[in-house]
C-alpha positions, 0 to 999 in steps of 0.5 A: 475537525470532526471524523464522521464514522460512517457504515457501508449501508447505502445512505452512507455510501451515498453520503460518503461519495457527496463528500468526495465530491465536494473535496474533502476526504473519505478513507475506506476499505479496500481488500489490501489496505485502507485507502484515504480517498479524494477525487483524483481530478480535484487538484485541491483534494488531492493535495489534502491528502498529501497534508493530512498523511504528512506524506511527500508529494513526489510519492505518486498516489493510485487512482481506483476506478469502479468499472474498466471503462473508467480507465479510458479517460484517465490515460494517454489515448483512451481506450486505443492506450490500452495495450494487449498486455494491459487488457489481457492483465484487466481480463484476468486479474481485474477487479484485484490487488493490481496496480498498473501504470500508464502514461496519462492523459491531460485530465489527471492533475500532476498532483495526484500523479507526483509530478510524473507523466504516468498514472497508476490505476487499480480496480479493487474487488472490496465492493464496498470500495466499488460501491463508494466510487460509483456513488462519488462518480469520479475516480478516486486518489487513494494512498493508504490511510495513515500517517506517511512512514507508519504501518498501513491500516487494515482496520477502520480502528486503525485509520481512526488512530492516525486520521481521527480529527484530520479527514472528513470522514472513515467508512467503518468497514471490515477488516482487510482480507490481504493485509499488505497493498497492492502489486504495482506493474509498470506497462509504460517500458519496454517490459512489464516490470513491477515496482511494488511487489503484492499479492499478485507475484512476479509468477502469476503475472508471467503465468497470465501473459505468457511472457517474462515480467521483471522486478524494477532493480530497486527491489533487489538491492539494499539501500546506500545511505540516507540521502540516496532514499531522500533524493530518490523519486519514486514511481510508485507509493512504497518504492522508498527504502524506509516504510511501514515503520511503527515507533519500537525499532524492528529487527528481522531474523533469518533462519530456521525456527531453532535458528530464530529462537536462539538469536531472538533470546540473545538480542532479546536479552541484551535489550531486556537488559538496557531496560527495553521491552521486547516482542517477538514475531514469527510467522513461520513460512506462512505469507498469506498469515505474515500478510494479513497479520504484520501491520496489525501486529506492528500497530498493537505491539505499539499500542502496548509500548514495546521498543524492540519487535524481533519478525523471522524472516520469510523465505523470499518466494512467491509471495513471500518476497512481497511480503519480506519487502514491507518486514525489510522497509519497517526495519529500515533494512536491519536484518540480523543473519 
């Protein structure tokens, strides 16, 4: 299959919208990462996303909408299914990198939700993404546009590295602003619960809502064993313990600048003695910089043939907690304390 390279012009976005309506796949930029889009209401189209990514079919997708009113047909109860909590979040944080989980309507195919009775929905702030959704005239189901388990793509070139020849088109848009995926907040329980941390932090959500927001317990513990992870049924994308991984081995090193340098030097010399090529990533305490660069850096170091990547841990507070979530998963929780 030839993968078309489309611009962000009105003409090309109309063409991309037609491709979505016809049941084929289009990768497109959002403010977080590039998404691999299909008509969320077309079960066959959504199934082809799993095939293109090599993604487990129990991993739910996020449905992207262009306008708040698009939500009504996707959730149980329609407009009346929007709680006061959801309404407040929509008013203050949409469009933006926040995904909310609702009970789904019968209109949403089970394949889109990984067999769950809930649907995850967000309205991206990226204008190209919203223009595409409007041109498609459909809500768009879109996980990250990479092969399953690999670092998420933050440029169109990253998408083509994984998806060239596997999908119908890529919109050659800008580099993503945020660099990691959206916050996923479950609103179907007794209290708001974060399933996947992102740029919209627990502290920010609590501030907007005026009430406590919780983390899903899986975010606060390390993995047990591989079998447990394989049998774990995720309620949101990105909840499995091994994720976002380059071909190179990744290790996270805790400590201040001096501690990190000493440990990285020791580990690096041992690895070089085994003939391995070693790279070091230190973003200091800058979570925003780390978020924007992490996935791109992991991909670039793979291209350069590195065998081992040593990354300095961030403080696990605020946005740093979200970025550390991605770092730890990329390393399979291999941490040097």
